[in-house]
C-alpha positions in Angstrom: -93.7 54.5 -35.6 -94.0 55.0 -39.2 -90.9 55.4 -41.2 -91.5 58.1 -43.8 -87.9 58.6 -44.8 -87.0 58.3 -48.5 -85.5 55.1 -49.7 -82.0 56.5 -50.1 -81.9 57.6 -46.6 -83.3 54.3 -45.4 -80.6 52.5 -47.3 -77.9 54.8 -45.9 -79.2 54.2 -42.3 -79.2 50.5 -42.9 -75.7 50.7 -44.3 -74.6 52.8 -41.3 -76.1 50.1 -38.9 -74.2 47.4 -40.9 -71.0 49.5 -40.7 -71.5 50.0 -36.9 -72.0 46.2 -36.5 -68.9 45.5 -38.7 -67.0 48.1 -36.7 -68.0 46.6 -33.4 -67.2 43.1 -34.7 -63.8 44.4 -35.9 -63.0 46.1 -32.6 -64.2 42.9 -30.8 -62.0 40.8 -33.1 -59.0 43.1 -32.6 -59.4 43.1 -28.8 -59.9 39.3 -28.9 -56.8 39.0 -31.1 -54.7 41.2 -28.7 -55.9 39.2 -25.7 -55.2 35.9 -27.5 -51.8 37.2 -28.5 -51.0 38.3 -25.0 -52.3 35.1 -23.5 -50.2 33.0 -25.8 -47.2 35.2 -25.2 -47.7 34.8 -21.5 -48.0 31.1 -21.8 -44.8 31.0 -23.9 -42.9 33.2 -21.4 -44.0 31.0 -18.5 -43.0 27.9 -20.4 -39.6 29.4 -21.3 -39.1 30.6 -17.7 -40.0 27.2 -16.4 -37.6 25.5 -18.8 -34.9 27.9 -17.8 -35.5 27.2 -14.1 -35.5 23.5 -14.7 -32.3 23.8 -16.8 -30.6 25.8 -14.0 -31.8 23.3 -11.4 -30.6 20.4 -13.6 -27.2 22.0 -14.1 -27.0 22.6 -10.4 -27.9 19.0 -9.7 -25.2 17.9 -12.2 -22.6 20.0 -10.4 -23.7 18.4 -7.1 -23.6 15.0 -8.7 -20.1 15.7 -10.2 -19.0 16.8 -6.7 -20.4 13.6 -5.2 -18.6 11.6 -7.9 -15.3 13.4 -7.2 -15.8 12.9 -3.5 -16.5 9.2 -4.2 -13.3 8.9 -6.2 -11.4 10.6 -3.4 -12.9 8.2 -0.9 -11.9 5.2 -3.0 -8.4 6.5 -3.3 -8.3 7.1 0.5 -9.6 3.6 1.1 -7.0 2.1 -1.2 -4.3 4.0 0.7 -5.7 2.9 4.0 -5.8 -0.7 2.9 -2.2 -0.5 1.7 -1.1 1.0 5.0 -3.1 -1.7 6.9 -1.6 -4.5 4.9 1.9 -3.0 5.5 1.1 -2.7 9.2 0.0 -6.3 9.4 3.1 -7.5 7.7 5.5 -5.3 9.7 7.5 -6.5 12.7 6.4 -5.4 16.2 9.7 -3.5 16.9 8.8 -2.7 20.5 8.2 -6.4 21.3 11.5 -7.4 19.6 13.4 -4.7 21.5 11.9 -5.7 24.8 12.8 -9.4 24.2 16.3 -8.5 23.3 16.6 -6.2 26.3 15.3 -8.9 28.6 17.8 -11.3 27.2 20.8 -9.2 28.0 22.8 -10.5 30.9 24.6 -8.1 33.4 27.5 -6.4 31.8 26.5 -7.1 28.2 25.3 -4.2 26.1 24.3 -3.5 22.5 26.3 -0.9 20.6 24.5 -1.1 17.2 21.3 -2.6 16.0 20.1 -2.9 12.4 16.7 -4.2 11.2 15.7 -5.1 7.6 13.0 -7.1 5.9 13.8 -10.0 3.7 10.5 -11.2 2.2 8.3 -12.5 5.0 11.1 -12.5 7.6 12.7 -9.7 9.5 16.5 -9.8 10.1 18.0 -8.1 13.1 21.7 -7.6 13.4 23.2 -6.8 16.8 26.7 -5.6 17.5 27.7 -5.4 21.1 30.1 -5.9 23.9 30.3 -8.8 26.5 32.8 -8.7 29.4 33.4 -12.5 29.1 32.6 -15.7 27.3 30.2 -16.9 30.1 28.0 -13.8 29.7 28.0 -14.3 25.9 26.9 -17.9 26.3 24.1 -16.8 28.6 23.0 -14.2 26.0 22.9 -16.9 23.4 20.7 -19.2 25.5 18.3 -16.4 26.3 18.0 -15.2 22.7 17.4 -18.8 21.6 14.5 -19.0 24.1 12.9 -15.9 22.5 13.7 -16.3 18.9 13.7 -19.3 16.5 16.9 -18.5 14.6 19.9 -17.0 16.3 23.5 -17.0 14.8 26.6 -15.6 16.3 29.5 -14.8 14.1 32.6 -17.0 14.5 34.8 -14.2 15.6 32.5 -13.7 18.6 33.7 -16.9 20.2 37.4 -16.4 19.5 38.1 -14.3 22.6 37.5 -15.2 26.3 37.3 -11.6 27.7 36.3 -8.2 26.3 34.4 -9.6 23.4 32.9 -7.5 20.6 30.2 -9.8 19.2 27.8 -9.7 16.3 24.6 -11.8 16.2 22.0 -12.2 13.5 18.4 -12.9 14.5 15.7 -13.9 12.0 12.1 -13.4 13.0 9.2 -14.7 11.0 
């Protein structure tokens, strides 16, 4: 084909082609910029969302950890209380055994009216107030108590009467 157009028109057609190319490149650049902007925005939002999720997960883990620490403190306090109770229990007197030994030591006709127990350091002191029909039963009680316990002391007024004796005895148990 032969181009018989005047030079002005040729120049205008060339310029229109260049404008079309620039326009296409501008549209392409604008679309590329929009896609780039949207892609970067999406990446940013995903990163921020991921950071928020991790932050929430971290705070939840912190709360769980604080709960575990609190529970650990409670367990330590409980263990301390249990060890104190255990040490108190180990140091305490076996009351039932002591009562049984006293009961088995009582001769016929002798009975206990009052009993007091108290702790003095490492030893337990038991005070018995009771009644004995005669001096012989009281002597038998003293012998039986001395078989069961290491330190038995009757008050002096316990031996002053021969019959209808109100006695008091102190027993120390280690």
